[in-house]
C-alpha positions as CSV (number, residue, x, y, z in Angstrom):
1,M,274.2,44.9,188.3
2,S,272.1,47.7,189.7
3,F,268.7,48.0,191.2
4,S,266.6,51.2,191.4
5,F,263.2,52.3,192.4
6,T,261.6,55.0,190.2
7,N,259.7,58.0,191.5
8,P,256.2,56.7,192.6
9,E,254.6,59.6,190.6
10,Q,256.2,58.4,187.4
11,D,255.4,55.5,185.0
12,R,252.9,53.5,187.0
13,D,249.8,54.4,189.0
14,D,250.5,52.0,191.9
15,G,254.0,53.4,192.6
16,R,255.6,50.0,192.4
17,S,257.9,50.6,189.5
18,F,261.5,49.3,189.7
19,S,264.2,48.2,187.3
20,F,267.2,45.9,187.2
21,T,270.1,46.5,184.9
22,G,273.1,44.3,184.3
23,S,275.3,42.7,181.6
24,D,273.8,39.2,181.9
25,P,270.0,38.9,181.5
26,A,270.2,35.2,182.7
27,D,271.9,36.4,185.9
28,I,269.2,39.0,186.5
29,D,266.5,36.3,185.9
30,R,268.1,34.0,188.5
31,Q,268.4,36.8,191.0
32,L,264.7,37.8,190.5
33,Q,263.7,34.1,190.9
34,T,265.7,33.9,194.1
35,I,263.9,37.0,195.4
36,S,260.5,35.6,194.4
37,D,261.3,32.3,196.1
38,M,262.3,34.1,199.3
39,A,259.1,36.2,199.2
40,H,257.0,33.1,198.9
41,E,258.8,31.5,201.8
42,I,258.3,34.6,203.9
43,L,254.5,34.6,203.1
44,R,254.3,30.8,203.9
45,L,256.0,31.4,207.3
46,V,253.7,34.4,208.1
47,A,250.7,32.2,207.3
48,N,252.0,29.5,209.6
49,V,252.5,32.0,212.5
50,R,249.0,33.4,211.9
51,R,247.5,29.9,212.1
52,Q,249.4,29.3,215.4
53,I,248.2,32.6,216.9
54,N,244.6,32.0,215.9
55,A,244.6,28.3,217.1
């Protein structure tokens, strides 16, 4: 599997274009779900730290 970012000036106006390629779409979906889960956990932890700082 490979992961690549595209040139921010291409394809999308927000510059957030990227793509995954691989032989097993289900494996790519699992990996994307893992990344999404990790991102949500990071955001949850950041929110907790912000609450502690502002308390």
